[in-house]
C-alpha positions in Angstrom: -0.5 -21.0 0.7 -0.2 -19.1 4.0 -3.4 -18.5 5.9 -3.8 -15.4 8.0 -4.7 -15.6 11.7 -5.3 -13.4 14.7 -2.4 -13.5 17.2 -4.9 -13.4 20.1 -6.3 -16.7 18.9 -3.0 -18.6 19.4 -3.5 -18.6 23.2 -7.1 -19.5 22.9 -6.3 -22.4 20.6 -3.7 -23.7 23.0 -6.2 -23.6 25.8 -8.8 -25.4 23.6 -6.2 -28.2 22.9 -5.7 -28.6 26.7 -9.4 -28.8 27.3 -10.6 -30.9 24.3 -13.9 -32.5 24.3 -14.2 -36.3 24.6 -15.1 -36.5 20.9 -12.2 -34.3 19.9 -9.7 -36.4 21.9 -11.1 -39.6 20.4 -10.8 -38.4 16.8 -7.4 -36.9 17.4 -5.7 -39.7 19.4 -7.4 -42.6 17.6 -7.1 -41.4 14.1 -5.9 -37.9 13.1 -2.7 -37.7 15.1 -1.0 -40.3 13.0 -2.9 -39.6 9.7 -0.9 -38.4 6.7 -1.1 -35.8 5.4 -0.7 -34.1 8.7 -3.6 -32.6 10.6 -3.4 -29.9 13.2 -5.8 -29.5 16.0 -7.4 -26.2 17.2 -5.7 -24.2 14.4 -6.1 -20.5 14.2 -7.3 -19.4 10.7 -8.4 -15.8 10.2 -10.8 -14.8 13.0 -11.6 -18.5 13.7 -10.2 -21.6 15.4 -10.7 -24.8 13.4 -11.1 -28.0 15.4 -8.9 -29.8 12.9 -7.0 -28.6 9.9 -5.1 -30.3 7.1 -3.0 -27.8 5.1 -2.2 -30.1 2.3 -5.8 -31.1 1.7 -7.1 -27.5 2.5 -9.6 -29.3 4.8 -11.2 -28.1 8.0 -13.1 -30.5 10.3 -15.5 -29.2 12.8 -17.1 -31.4 15.4 -20.6 -30.2 16.2 -22.1 -30.6 19.6 -25.7 -29.7 20.6 -24.9 -25.9 20.6 -24.3 -26.0 16.9 -27.9 -27.1 16.2 -29.6 -24.0 17.8 -30.7 -21.2 15.6 -27.8 -19.0 16.7 -25.3 -21.9 16.3 -26.5 -22.6 12.8 -26.1 -19.0 11.8 -22.7 -18.7 13.4 -21.5 -21.9 11.7 -22.8 -20.8 8.3 -21.0 -17.5 8.5 -17.8 -19.2 9.6 -18.0 -21.9 6.9 -18.6 -19.2 4.3 -15.5 -17.2 5.4 -13.3 -20.3 5.5 -14.5 -21.4 2.1 -13.6 -18.0 0.7 -10.0 -18.9 1.5 -10.3 -22.1 -0.6 -10.9 -24.4 2.3 -13.5 -27.2 2.5 -15.3 -27.4 5.8 -16.7 -30.7 7.0 -19.2 -30.7 9.9 -19.3 -33.9 11.8 -21.7 -34.4 14.7 -20.4 -35.6 18.1 -23.0 -38.4 17.9 -21.4 -39.7 14.7 -18.0 -39.8 16.5 -19.6 -41.8 19.2 -21.9 -44.1 17.2 -20.0 -44.5 13.8 -16.4 -43.7 14.5 -15.0 -46.0 11.7 -17.5 -44.5 9.2 -16.4 -41.0 10.2 -12.7 -42.0 9.7 -13.4 -43.6 6.3 -15.3 -40.4 5.3 -12.5 -38.1 6.3 -10.0 -40.4 4.5 -12.1 -40.4 1.3 -12.4 -36.6 1.3 -8.8 -35.9 2.2 -7.5 -38.3 -0.4 -9.7 -36.7 -3.1 -8.3 -33.3 -2.3 -4.7 -34.4 -2.6 -5.0 -37.1 -5.2 -1.5 -36.9 -6.4 0.1 -36.7 -3.0 2.8 -39.4 -2.4 1.5 -39.6 1.2 -1.5 -41.6 -0.1 0.7 -44.3 -1.7 0.9 -45.7 1.8 -2.2 -47.4 3.1 -3.9 -45.7 6.1 -4.1 -47.8 9.2 -7.6 -48.4 10.5 -8.7 -46.4 13.5 -8.0 -47.8 16.9 -10.7 -48.0 19.6 -14.4 -48.4 19.6 -17.1 -47.4 17.3 -19.2 -49.3 14.9 -18.3 -50.1 11.3 -20.4 -48.4 8.8 -20.4 -46.9 5.3 -22.4 -43.7 5.9 -22.3 -40.9 8.3 -24.3 -37.7 8.5 -21.6 -35.1 8.3 -23.4 -31.9 7.3 -26.5 -30.1 8.0 
């Protein structure tokens, strides 16, 4: 499955990778960069740029800061999620506070969802390494609105 993208978004995505938020860097360097199946960061998809994208799992991860919880942010996110889901993708919204306060729980949640979406993938025969760095251990995380 090849996903369309706007060429103008490639440069924007590159800039976003260079200027990642603290939470994006934490999730990327301490978990997703070595995760299999492979994730990409700041991936241009259609008119949008996903914070993180796993092609094999057809999974988009969006980290939501405070601007996402305004009326305008909620509407924009809903529209964007709808358009991405029309392409067969699942969009997970994870709050920045969950990255800070429950990092291990977030990683476990992502692993659970990704593995469900690629159940027969040989990549999951190998055990995932636990995330490095801080964060508290936990079983639950609020990941959607």
